[in-house]
TORKOL-4160 file (C-alpha; in steps of 0.2 Angstrom, whole numbers, padded with zeros to 4 digits, m for minus):
431
<pt num="1" X="0180" Y="0120" Z="0013"/>
<pt num="2" X="0173" Y="0103" Z="0005"/>
<pt num="3" X="0154" Y="0102" Z="0003"/>
<pt num="4" X="0145" Y="0090" Z="0012"/>
<pt num="5" X="0139" Y="0075" Z="0003"/>
<pt num="6" X="0124" Y="0067" Z="0006"/>
<pt num="7" X="0122" Y="0052" Z="m0007"/>
<pt num="8" X="0104" Y="0045" Z="m0010"/>
<pt num="9" X="0102" Y="0028" Z="m0013"/>
<pt num="10" X="0088" Y="0020" Z="m0020"/>
<pt num="11" X="0084" Y="0000" Z="m0018"/>
<pt num="12" X="0078" Y="m0006" Z="m0035"/>
<pt num="13" X="0072" Y="m0023" Z="m0028"/>
<pt num="14" X="0075" Y="m0041" Z="m0030"/>
<pt num="15" X="0065" Y="m0052" Z="m0044"/>
<pt num="16" X="0049" Y="m0044" Z="m0037"/>
<pt num="17" X="0039" Y="m0060" Z="m0035"/>
<pt num="18" X="0026" Y="m0054" Z="m0028"/>
<pt num="19" X="0021" Y="m0041" Z="m0041"/>
<pt num="20" X="0021" Y="m0055" Z="m0054"/>
<pt num="21" X="0016" Y="m0054" Z="m0069"/>
<pt num="22" X="0020" Y="m0034" Z="m0067"/>
<pt num="23" X="0039" Y="m0038" Z="m0065"/>
<pt num="24" X="0040" Y="m0053" Z="m0078"/>
<pt num="25" X="0049" Y="m0042" Z="m0090"/>
<pt num="26" X="0053" Y="m0026" Z="m0080"/>
<pt num="27" X="0060" Y="m0022" Z="m0062"/>
<pt num="28" X="0047" Y="m0015" Z="m0049"/>
<pt num="29" X="0054" Y="0002" Z="m0050"/>
<pt num="30" X="0050" Y="0003" Z="m0069"/>
<pt num="31" X="0032" Y="m0002" Z="m0066"/>
<pt num="32" X="0020" Y="0011" Z="m0072"/>
<pt num="33" X="0010" Y="0021" Z="m0061"/>
<pt num="34" X="m0004" Y="0035" Z="m0060"/>
<pt num="35" X="m0006" Y="0034" Z="m0079"/>
<pt num="36" X="0012" Y="0043" Z="m0084"/>
<pt num="37" X="0024" Y="0039" Z="m0071"/>
<pt num="38" X="0035" Y="0025" Z="m0065"/>
<pt num="39" X="0037" Y="0019" Z="m0046"/>
<pt num="40" X="0054" Y="0025" Z="m0046"/>
<pt num="41" X="0050" Y="0043" Z="m0049"/>
<pt num="42" X="0042" Y="0044" Z="m0032"/>
<pt num="43" X="0058" Y="0041" Z="m0023"/>
<pt num="44" X="0069" Y="0051" Z="m0034"/>
<pt num="45" X="0055" Y="0065" Z="m0035"/>
<pt num="46" X="0057" Y="0066" Z="m0014"/>
<pt num="47" X="0076" Y="0067" Z="m0016"/>
<pt num="48" X="0075" Y="0082" Z="m0028"/>
<pt num="49" X="0061" Y="0090" Z="m0020"/>
<pt num="50" X="0072" Y="0090" Z="m0003"/>
<pt num="51" X="0088" Y="0096" Z="m0012"/>
<pt num="52" X="0097" Y="0081" Z="m0014"/>
<pt num="53" X="0100" Y="0079" Z="m0032"/>
<pt num="54" X="0117" Y="0064" Z="m0031"/>
<pt num="55" X="0103" Y="0048" Z="m0033"/>
<pt num="56" X="0109" Y="0030" Z="m0035"/>
<pt num="57" X="0096" Y="0016" Z="m0040"/>
<pt num="58" X="0104" Y="0000" Z="m0036"/>
<pt num="59" X="0094" Y="m0015" Z="m0047"/>
<pt num="60" X="0099" Y="m0031" Z="m0055"/>
<pt num="61" X="0084" Y="m0039" Z="m0062"/>
<pt num="62" X="0076" Y="m0034" Z="m0081"/>
<pt num="63" X="0085" Y="m0017" Z="m0080"/>
<pt num="64" X="0082" Y="m0010" Z="m0098"/>
<pt num="65" X="0065" Y="m0002" Z="m0098"/>
<pt num="66" X="0072" Y="0005" Z="m0081"/>
<pt num="67" X="0089" Y="0011" Z="m0089"/>
<pt num="68" X="0079" Y="0020" Z="m0104"/>
<pt num="69" X="0066" Y="0029" Z="m0092"/>
<pt num="70" X="0080" Y="0037" Z="m0080"/>
<pt num="71" X="0090" Y="0040" Z="m0095"/>
<pt num="72" X="0077" Y="0050" Z="m0104"/>
<pt num="73" X="0070" Y="0057" Z="m0088"/>
<pt num="74" X="0083" Y="0064" Z="m0078"/>
<pt num="75" X="0097" Y="0078" Z="m0086"/>
<pt num="76" X="0107" Y="0089" Z="m0076"/>
<pt num="77" X="0118" Y="0104" Z="m0081"/>
<pt num="78" X="0136" Y="0101" Z="m0079"/>
<pt num="79" X="0136" Y="0114" Z="m0065"/>
<pt num="80" X="0124" Y="0107" Z="m0053"/>
<pt num="81" X="0135" Y="0091" Z="m0050"/>
<pt num="82" X="0119" Y="0080" Z="m0049"/>
<pt num="83" X="0115" Y="0063" Z="m0056"/>
<pt num="84" X="0103" Y="0049" Z="m0057"/>
<pt num="85" X="0113" Y="0033" Z="m0059"/>
<pt num="86" X="0108" Y="0015" Z="m0060"/>
<pt num="87" X="0121" Y="0003" Z="m0053"/>
<pt num="88" X="0116" Y="m0015" Z="m0057"/>
<pt num="89" X="0127" Y="m0030" Z="m0050"/>
<pt num="90" X="0143" Y="m0032" Z="m0059"/>
<pt num="91" X="0156" Y="m0044" Z="m0060"/>
<pt num="92" X="0174" Y="m0036" Z="m0053"/>
<pt num="93" X="0191" Y="m0042" Z="m0045"/>
<pt num="94" X="0184" Y="m0040" Z="m0028"/>
<pt num="95" X="0169" Y="m0054" Z="m0032"/>
<pt num="96" X="0157" Y="m0061" Z="m0045"/>
<pt num="97" X="0140" Y="m0063" Z="m0035"/>
<pt num="98" X="0124" Y="m0054" Z="m0038"/>
<pt num="99" X="0118" Y="m0043" Z="m0024"/>
<pt num="100" X="0114" Y="m0055" Z="m0009"/>
<pt num="101" X="0101" Y="m0042" Z="m0001"/>
<pt num="102" X="0099" Y="m0023" Z="0002"/>
<pt num="103" X="0116" Y="m0021" Z="0013"/>
<pt num="104" X="0125" Y="m0032" Z="0001"/>
<pt num="105" X="0120" Y="m0021" Z="m0015"/>
<pt num="106" X="0126" Y="m0006" Z="m0004"/>
<pt num="107" X="0143" Y="m0013" Z="0001"/>
<pt num="108" X="0145" Y="m0019" Z="m0018"/>
<pt num="109" X="0145" Y="m0001" Z="m0024"/>
<pt num="110" X="0153" Y="0009" Z="m0009"/>
<pt num="111" X="0166" Y="0013" Z="m0021"/>
<pt num="112" X="0155" Y="0021" Z="m0033"/>
<pt num="113" X="0148" Y="0033" Z="m0020"/>
<pt num="114" X="0163" Y="0044" Z="m0013"/>
<pt num="115" X="0156" Y="0049" Z="0002"/>
<pt num="116" X="0169" Y="0048" Z="0018"/>
<pt num="117" X="0171" Y="0065" Z="0027"/>
<pt num="118" X="0164" Y="0062" Z="0046"/>
<pt num="119" X="0149" Y="0073" Z="0041"/>
<pt num="120" X="0145" Y="0063" Z="0025"/>
<pt num="121" X="0128" Y="0056" Z="0025"/>
<pt num="122" X="0119" Y="0040" Z="0016"/>
<pt num="123" X="0101" Y="0042" Z="0012"/>
<pt num="124" X="0092" Y="0024" Z="0008"/>
<pt num="125" X="0077" Y="0023" Z="0002"/>
<pt num="126" X="0064" Y="0010" Z="m0006"/>
<pt num="127" X="0060" Y="0011" Z="m0024"/>
<pt num="128" X="0042" Y="0003" Z="m0023"/>
<pt num="129" X="0033" Y="0015" Z="m0011"/>
<pt num="130" X="0021" Y="0028" Z="m0013"/>
<pt num="131" X="0023" Y="0044" Z="m0001"/>
<pt num="132" X="0029" Y="0062" Z="m0002"/>
<pt num="133" X="0042" Y="0065" Z="0011"/>
<pt num="134" X="0054" Y="0080" Z="0014"/>
<pt num="135" X="0070" Y="0071" Z="0019"/>
<pt num="136" X="0079" Y="0087" Z="0022"/>
<pt num="137" X="0069" Y="0088" Z="0037"/>
<pt num="138" X="0074" Y="0071" Z="0041"/>
<pt num="139" X="0092" Y="0076" Z="0038"/>
<pt num="140" X="0088" Y="0091" Z="0050"/>
<pt num="141" X="0082" Y="0080" Z="0064"/>
<pt num="142" X="0095" Y="0067" Z="0063"/>
<pt num="143" X="0109" Y="0082" Z="0066"/>
<pt num="144" X="0100" Y="0090" Z="0079"/>
<pt num="145" X="0098" Y="0073" Z="0088"/>
<pt num="146" X="0117" Y="0068" Z="0085"/>
<pt num="147" X="0111" Y="0051" Z="0081"/>
<pt num="148" X="0122" Y="0040" Z="0068"/>
<pt num="149" X="0107" Y="0031" Z="0062"/>
<pt num="150" X="0088" Y="0037" Z="0058"/>
<pt num="151" X="0076" Y="0027" Z="0053"/>
<pt num="152" X="0058" Y="0034" Z="0046"/>
<pt num="153" X="0044" Y="0026" Z="0055"/>
<pt num="154" X="0025" Y="0027" Z="0053"/>
<pt num="155" X="0011" Y="0023" Z="0066"/>
<pt num="156" X="0001" Y="0007" Z="0059"/>
<pt num="157" X="m0013" Y="m0002" Z="0067"/>
<pt num="158" X="m0010" Y="m0019" Z="0075"/>
<pt num="159" X="m0017" Y="m0028" Z="0060"/>
<pt num="160" X="m0003" Y="m0023" Z="0049"/>
<pt num="161" X="0011" Y="m0026" Z="0059"/>
<pt num="162" X="0016" Y="m0042" Z="0054"/>
<pt num="163" X="0023" Y="m0037" Z="0036"/>
<pt num="164" X="0033" Y="m0024" Z="0044"/>
<pt num="165" X="0050" Y="m0021" Z="0054"/>
<pt num="166" X="0043" Y="m0014" Z="0071"/>
<pt num="167" X="0052" Y="m0004" Z="0083"/>
<pt num="168" X="0050" Y="0002" Z="0102"/>
<pt num="169" X="0056" Y="0020" Z="0105"/>
<pt num="170" X="0060" Y="0031" Z="0121"/>
<pt num="171" X="0052" Y="0049" Z="0125"/>
<pt num="172" X="0065" Y="0056" Z="0116"/>
<pt num="173" X="0064" Y="0046" Z="0101"/>
<pt num="174" X="0078" Y="0035" Z="0102"/>
<pt num="175" X="0075" Y="0015" Z="0098"/>
<pt num="176" X="0078" Y="0004" Z="0110"/>
<pt num="177" X="0072" Y="m0012" Z="0101"/>
<pt num="178" X="0069" Y="m0017" Z="0083"/>
<pt num="179" X="0058" Y="m0033" Z="0078"/>
<pt num="180" X="0056" Y="m0039" Z="0058"/>
<pt num="181" X="0039" Y="m0043" Z="0056"/>
<pt num="182" X="0034" Y="m0053" Z="0071"/>
<pt num="183" X="0021" Y="m0066" Z="0070"/>
<pt num="184" X="0016" Y="m0068" Z="0089"/>
<pt num="185" X="0002" Y="m0057" Z="0094"/>
<pt num="186" X="0011" Y="m0056" Z="0113"/>
<pt num="187" X="0027" Y="m0046" Z="0103"/>
<pt num="188" X="0015" Y="m0037" Z="0094"/>
<pt num="189" X="0006" Y="m0030" Z="0109"/>
<pt num="190" X="0020" Y="m0026" Z="0119"/>
<pt num="191" X="0026" Y="m0014" Z="0106"/>
<pt num="192" X="0010" Y="m0003" Z="0106"/>
<pt num="193" X="0017" Y="0016" Z="0105"/>
<pt num="194" X="0015" Y="0028" Z="0119"/>
<pt num="195" X="0013" Y="0047" Z="0121"/>
<pt num="196" X="0027" Y="0051" Z="0114"/>
<pt num="197" X="0023" Y="0044" Z="0096"/>
<pt num="198" X="0002" Y="0049" Z="0099"/>
<pt num="199" X="0006" Y="0067" Z="0102"/>
<pt num="200" X="0015" Y="0068" Z="0084"/>
<pt num="201" X="m0001" Y="0059" Z="0076"/>
<pt num="202" X="m0014" Y="0072" Z="0069"/>
<pt num="203" X="m0029" Y="0062" Z="0071"/>
<pt num="204" X="m0024" Y="0046" Z="0081"/>
<pt num="205" X="m0041" Y="0041" Z="0090"/>
<pt num="206" X="m0044" Y="0028" Z="0101"/>
<pt num="207" X="m0035" Y="0014" Z="0090"/>
<pt num="208" X="m0019" Y="0005" Z="0095"/>
<pt num="209" X="m0004" Y="0007" Z="0085"/>
<pt num="210" X="0014" Y="0001" Z="0082"/>
<pt num="211" X="0029" Y="0009" Z="0075"/>
<pt num="212" X="0035" Y="0003" Z="0059"/>
<pt num="213" X="0050" Y="0005" Z="0049"/>
<pt num="214" X="0048" Y="0013" Z="0031"/>
<pt num="215" X="0064" Y="0007" Z="0025"/>
<pt num="216" X="0070" Y="0024" Z="0023"/>
<pt num="217" X="0087" Y="0027" Z="0033"/>
<pt num="218" X="0100" Y="0040" Z="0036"/>
<pt num="219" X="0117" Y="0033" Z="0040"/>
<pt num="220" X="0132" Y="0043" Z="0043"/>
<pt num="221" X="0146" Y="0039" Z="0032"/>
<pt num="222" X="0157" Y="0032" Z="0045"/>
<pt num="223" X="0144" Y="0021" Z="0054"/>
<pt num="224" X="0137" Y="0013" Z="0038"/>
<pt num="225" X="0155" Y="0010" Z="0031"/>
<pt num="226" X="0158" Y="0002" Z="0048"/>
<pt num="227" X="0142" Y="m0009" Z="0048"/>
<pt num="228" X="0144" Y="m0015" Z="0031"/>
<pt num="229" X="0163" Y="m0021" Z="0037"/>
<pt num="230" X="0154" Y="m0038" Z="0040"/>
<pt num="231" X="0146" Y="m0051" Z="0030"/>
<pt num="232" X="0128" Y="m0046" Z="0034"/>
<pt num="233" X="0115" Y="m0044" Z="0017"/>
<pt num="234" X="0100" Y="m0036" Z="0025"/>
<pt num="235" X="0097" Y="m0020" Z="0033"/>
<pt num="236" X="0080" Y="m0023" Z="0041"/>
<pt num="237" X="0085" Y="m0040" Z="0047"/>
<pt num="238" X="0103" Y="m0038" Z="0051"/>
<pt num="239" X="0111" Y="m0022" Z="0050"/>
<pt num="240" X="0099" Y="m0012" Z="0061"/>
<pt num="241" X="0096" Y="m0026" Z="0073"/>
<pt num="242" X="0115" Y="m0027" Z="0075"/>
<pt num="243" X="0118" Y="m0008" Z="0079"/>
<pt num="244" X="0106" Y="m0008" Z="0093"/>
<pt num="245" X="0114" Y="m0003" Z="0109"/>
<pt num="246" X="0131" Y="0000" Z="0099"/>
<pt num="247" X="0126" Y="0018" Z="0091"/>
<pt num="248" X="0113" Y="0031" Z="0093"/>
<pt num="249" X="0098" Y="0027" Z="0083"/>
<pt num="250" X="0085" Y="0039" Z="0081"/>
<pt num="251" X="0066" Y="0037" Z="0074"/>
<pt num="252" X="0057" Y="0051" Z="0064"/>
<pt num="253" X="0040" Y="0050" Z="0064"/>
<pt num="254" X="0030" Y="0052" Z="0047"/>
<pt num="255" X="0011" Y="0053" Z="0050"/>
<pt num="256" X="0006" Y="0056" Z="0031"/>
<pt num="257" X="0000" Y="0044" Z="0017"/>
<pt num="258" X="0013" Y="0031" Z="0012"/>
<pt num="259" X="0008" Y="0014" Z="0005"/>
<pt num="260" X="0021" Y="0001" Z="0001"/>
<pt num="261" X="0017" Y="m0006" Z="m0017"/>
<pt num="262" X="0024" Y="m0024" Z="m0014"/>
<pt num="263" X="0009" Y="m0034" Z="m0021"/>
<pt num="264" X="m0003" Y="m0033" Z="m0036"/>
<pt num="265" X="m0016" Y="m0028" Z="m0026"/>
<pt num="266" X="m0009" Y="m0014" Z="m0016"/>
<pt num="267" X="m0002" Y="m0009" Z="m0034"/>
<pt num="268" X="m0020" Y="m0010" Z="m0039"/>
<pt num="269" X="m0030" Y="m0002" Z="m0026"/>
<pt num="270" X="m0016" Y="0012" Z="m0025"/>
<pt num="271" X="m0020" Y="0019" Z="m0044"/>
<pt num="272" X="m0037" Y="0015" Z="m0040"/>
<pt num="273" X="m0038" Y="0025" Z="m0025"/>
<pt num="274" X="m0030" Y="0041" Z="m0036"/>
<pt num="275" X="m0048" Y="0043" Z="m0046"/>
<pt num="276" X="m0055" Y="0049" Z="m0029"/>
<pt num="277" X="m0061" Y="0067" Z="m0029"/>
<pt num="278" X="m0048" Y="0070" Z="m0016"/>
<pt num="279" X="m0034" Y="0057" Z="m0016"/>
<pt num="280" X="m0023" Y="0051" Z="m0001"/>
<pt num="281" X="m0010" Y="0055" Z="m0012"/>
<pt num="282" X="m0009" Y="0072" Z="m0023"/>
<pt num="283" X="0001" Y="0072" Z="m0038"/>
<pt num="284" X="m0007" Y="0090" Z="m0040"/>
<pt num="285" X="0005" Y="0097" Z="m0027"/>
<pt num="286" X="0013" Y="0113" Z="m0035"/>
<pt num="287" X="0026" Y="0113" Z="m0021"/>
<pt num="288" X="0033" Y="0095" Z="m0022"/>
<pt num="289" X="0031" Y="0089" Z="m0039"/>
<pt num="290" X="0033" Y="0071" Z="m0045"/>
<pt num="291" X="0045" Y="0071" Z="m0059"/>
<pt num="292" X="0045" Y="0059" Z="m0075"/>
<pt num="293" X="0048" Y="0057" Z="m0094"/>
<pt num="294" X="0044" Y="0070" Z="m0104"/>
<pt num="295" X="0035" Y="0064" Z="m0119"/>
<pt num="296" X="0029" Y="0077" Z="m0129"/>
<pt num="297" X="0013" Y="0069" Z="m0132"/>
<pt num="298" X="m0006" Y="0077" Z="m0137"/>
<pt num="299" X="m0018" Y="0081" Z="m0125"/>
<pt num="300" X="m0029" Y="0066" Z="m0123"/>
<pt num="301" X="m0046" Y="0066" Z="m0133"/>
<pt num="302" X="m0063" Y="0058" Z="m0127"/>
<pt num="303" X="m0077" Y="0057" Z="m0138"/>
<pt num="304" X="m0094" Y="0055" Z="m0133"/>
<pt num="305" X="m0091" Y="0046" Z="m0117"/>
<pt num="306" X="m0098" Y="0044" Z="m0099"/>
<pt num="307" X="m0082" Y="0045" Z="m0087"/>
<pt num="308" X="m0087" Y="0044" Z="m0068"/>
<pt num="309" X="m0069" Y="0044" Z="m0062"/>
<pt num="310" X="m0054" Y="0043" Z="m0070"/>
<pt num="311" X="m0036" Y="0049" Z="m0072"/>
<pt num="312" X="m0032" Y="0049" Z="m0091"/>
<pt num="313" X="m0013" Y="0049" Z="m0097"/>
<pt num="314" X="m0006" Y="0060" Z="m0110"/>
<pt num="315" X="m0010" Y="0057" Z="m0129"/>
<pt num="316" X="m0026" Y="0044" Z="m0125"/>
<pt num="317" X="m0042" Y="0042" Z="m0135"/>
<pt num="318" X="m0059" Y="0037" Z="m0128"/>
<pt num="319" X="m0073" Y="0035" Z="m0141"/>
<pt num="320" X="m0091" Y="0034" Z="m0134"/>
<pt num="321" X="m0086" Y="0023" Z="m0120"/>
<pt num="322" X="m0091" Y="0021" Z="m0102"/>
<pt num="323" X="m0076" Y="0023" Z="m0089"/>
<pt num="324" X="m0079" Y="0021" Z="m0069"/>
<pt num="325" X="m0062" Y="0021" Z="m0058"/>
<pt num="326" X="m0050" Y="0019" Z="m0071"/>
<pt num="327" X="m0033" Y="0026" Z="m0073"/>
<pt num="328" X="m0026" Y="0026" Z="m0092"/>
<pt num="329" X="m0008" Y="0028" Z="m0095"/>
<pt num="330" X="m0002" Y="0035" Z="m0111"/>
<pt num="331" X="m0008" Y="0032" Z="m0128"/>
<pt num="332" X="m0022" Y="0022" Z="m0122"/>
<pt num="333" X="m0035" Y="0019" Z="m0133"/>
<pt num="334" X="m0055" Y="0012" Z="m0128"/>
<pt num="335" X="m0067" Y="0011" Z="m0144"/>
<pt num="336" X="m0084" Y="0014" Z="m0144"/>
<pt num="337" X="m0098" Y="0004" Z="m0132"/>
<pt num="338" X="m0084" Y="m0001" Z="m0122"/>
<pt num="339" X="m0088" Y="m0003" Z="m0102"/>
<pt num="340" X="m0071" Y="m0002" Z="m0089"/>
<pt num="341" X="m0075" Y="m0002" Z="m0072"/>
<pt num="342" X="m0060" Y="m0003" Z="m0059"/>
<pt num="343" X="m0049" Y="m0002" Z="m0072"/>
<pt num="344" X="m0028" Y="0000" Z="m0072"/>
<pt num="345" X="m0023" Y="0002" Z="m0090"/>
<pt num="346" X="m0004" Y="0005" Z="m0094"/>
<pt num="347" X="m0008" Y="0011" Z="m0112"/>
<pt num="348" X="0007" Y="0008" Z="m0126"/>
<pt num="349" X="0024" Y="0013" Z="m0130"/>
<pt num="350" X="0020" Y="0020" Z="m0147"/>
<pt num="351" X="0005" Y="0025" Z="m0160"/>
<pt num="352" X="0001" Y="0014" Z="m0172"/>
<pt num="353" X="0001" Y="0022" Z="m0191"/>
<pt num="354" X="m0015" Y="0020" Z="m0201"/>
<pt num="355" X="m0005" Y="0008" Z="m0212"/>
<pt num="356" X="0002" Y="m0003" Z="m0198"/>
<pt num="357" X="m0017" Y="m0004" Z="m0191"/>
<pt num="358" X="m0024" Y="m0009" Z="m0209"/>
<pt num="359" X="m0009" Y="m0023" Z="m0210"/>
<pt num="360" X="m0012" Y="m0029" Z="m0193"/>
<pt num="361" X="m0032" Y="m0032" Z="m0197"/>
<pt num="362" X="m0026" Y="m0041" Z="m0212"/>
<pt num="363" X="m0019" Y="m0052" Z="m0201"/>
<pt num="364" X="m0032" Y="m0054" Z="m0188"/>
<pt num="365" X="m0023" Y="m0044" Z="m0174"/>
<pt num="366" X="m0034" Y="m0031" Z="m0165"/>
<pt num="367" X="m0027" Y="m0013" Z="m0163"/>
<pt num="368" X="m0018" Y="m0007" Z="m0147"/>
<pt num="369" X="m0030" Y="m0005" Z="m0135"/>
<pt num="370" X="m0046" Y="m0010" Z="m0130"/>
<pt num="371" X="m0059" Y="m0014" Z="m0146"/>
<pt num="372" X="m0079" Y="m0011" Z="m0147"/>
<pt num="373" X="m0091" Y="m0016" Z="m0136"/>
<pt num="374" X="m0080" Y="m0025" Z="m0123"/>
<pt num="375" X="m0084" Y="m0027" Z="m0104"/>
<pt num="376" X="m0069" Y="m0027" Z="m0093"/>
<pt num="377" X="m0069" Y="m0025" Z="m0072"/>
<pt num="378" X="m0057" Y="m0027" Z="m0060"/>
<pt num="379" X="m0042" Y="m0029" Z="m0070"/>
<pt num="380" X="m0023" Y="m0022" Z="m0074"/>
<pt num="381" X="m0021" Y="m0020" Z="m0093"/>
<pt num="382" X="m0002" Y="m0019" Z="m0095"/>
<pt num="383" X="0008" Y="m0011" Z="m0109"/>
<pt num="384" X="0005" Y="m0014" Z="m0129"/>
<pt num="385" X="m0010" Y="m0025" Z="m0126"/>
<pt num="386" X="m0023" Y="m0027" Z="m0141"/>
<pt num="387" X="m0040" Y="m0032" Z="m0135"/>
<pt num="388" X="m0053" Y="m0036" Z="m0150"/>
<pt num="389" X="m0070" Y="m0034" Z="m0150"/>
<pt num="390" X="m0086" Y="m0041" Z="m0140"/>
<pt num="391" X="m0073" Y="m0047" Z="m0126"/>
<pt num="392" X="m0078" Y="m0050" Z="m0107"/>
<pt num="393" X="m0065" Y="m0051" Z="m0094"/>
<pt num="394" X="m0070" Y="m0053" Z="m0075"/>
<pt num="395" X="m0061" Y="m0060" Z="m0062"/>
<pt num="396" X="m0074" Y="m0060" Z="m0050"/>
<pt num="397" X="m0077" Y="m0079" Z="m0043"/>
<pt num="398" X="m0062" Y="m0084" Z="m0053"/>
<pt num="399" X="m0047" Y="m0093" Z="m0043"/>
<pt num="400" X="m0029" Y="m0084" Z="m0043"/>
<pt num="401" X="m0018" Y="m0090" Z="m0058"/>
<pt num="402" X="m0002" Y="m0084" Z="m0063"/>
<pt num="403" X="0017" Y="m0090" Z="m0068"/>
<pt num="404" X="0025" Y="m0094" Z="m0082"/>
<pt num="405" X="0016" Y="m0097" Z="m0099"/>
<pt num="406" X="0000" Y="m0087" Z="m0093"/>
<pt num="407" X="m0005" Y="m0073" Z="m0103"/>
<pt num="408" X="m0019" Y="m0068" Z="m0093"/>
<pt num="409" X="m0017" Y="m0070" Z="m0075"/>
<pt num="410" X="m0027" Y="m0068" Z="m0059"/>
<pt num="411" X="m0019" Y="m0063" Z="m0043"/>
<pt num="412" X="m0024" Y="m0057" Z="m0026"/>
<pt num="413" X="m0041" Y="m0056" Z="m0036"/>
<pt num="414" X="m0036" Y="m0045" Z="m0050"/>
<pt num="415" X="m0034" Y="m0049" Z="m0068"/>
<pt num="416" X="m0019" Y="m0044" Z="m0076"/>
<pt num="417" X="m0019" Y="m0044" Z="m0095"/>
<pt num="418" X="0000" Y="m0047" Z="m0098"/>
<pt num="419" X="0011" Y="m0036" Z="m0109"/>
<pt num="420" X="0011" Y="m0037" Z="m0127"/>
<pt num="421" X="m0004" Y="m0051" Z="m0124"/>
<pt num="422" X="m0018" Y="m0051" Z="m0140"/>
<pt num="423" X="m0034" Y="m0056" Z="m0133"/>
<pt num="424" X="m0044" Y="m0061" Z="m0150"/>
<pt num="425" X="m0064" Y="m0055" Z="m0154"/>
<pt num="426" X="m0077" Y="m0063" Z="m0144"/>
<pt num="427" X="m0065" Y="m0070" Z="m0132"/>
<pt num="428" X="m0073" Y="m0071" Z="m0113"/>
<pt num="429" X="m0065" Y="m0075" Z="m0096"/>
<pt num="430" X="m0077" Y="m0074" Z="m0081"/>
<pt num="431" X="m0085" Y="m0085" Z="m0070"/>
């Protein structure tokens, strides 16, 4: 008997304009997260922990670092049949255009997937969300309901509704209406959930909720193929609304932590929340690990420092510094008498040798990391940044400024020291 195939497709996103400058030189799934991971590790780990190991990541912008990360992180033995492959937009005999949207990206790659049998499934996921989900349970509910399409859905407050696709369901959790990012308060109010959703929530309280699509879909192979036999380009705006009333569409209610990391502020806040004593997302769950690249780095070294709340990546060195609410990436260096508060630091790709450091100092270049006696607040320090001594950085009171040619950007009230930037001794940027 032929084994059922479950193909997982992770959408790598478009240009990632809302995450600029973090996506200036990398695609969204490749953005570093939580000290040692990258965003793409979250959906890949959810697939692997659910027993699904045929995984494809679709992307087309700035893919080099994502390619390296996946190639060095996810290796399967020849007997498992598993893979994590990147499929970038390519010119073929059938067409020469880039992906025009999420649905078009899947359409252009259907010949790579090979799921054609009646019971084969496609699981489509986003590449820029932080959550932990048992996808096997979603598939089981999908099968039990007899649905052709299942959409994972999360109850959200009415104030969040305008940024998400909302759905109406009946008591059997079948979807009867879908509205993409509604703006009219009357429409949002009409989509408030009833008892069928509230009873599935652990602590609903007295607030009103709408049911929002998480952008995670389960499709029967035949249904997806038929839906893509058109010129539609987007799942949320076209495919899902177009299938309403034509096929059975079911919702899967997810009542746990979920964060759409689509903006600089969302990325910044999600990282800082990881420093809490009991963070909303638990990287320490042995039953559902988050996988990433094995770097074989030494343990971090902390010398004479005061650290109130921090997540510190492998191979970091912190010397006589003060850290409060900080996540430090691999190979981060913070030198003496510096104070970091509300900081996401992404670390470095390589260590500098003593000879390299001596040569850089002759050229007036600071060492990689944060120098001595610096005061930095509310900032993201991207990879391989060199910050000299006596530097002060604080975005409070400063206007947003980002785009081409900006080395130290401010977006959503968060300062971003861009990748590979050199900040000289004594530099001050504050109101």
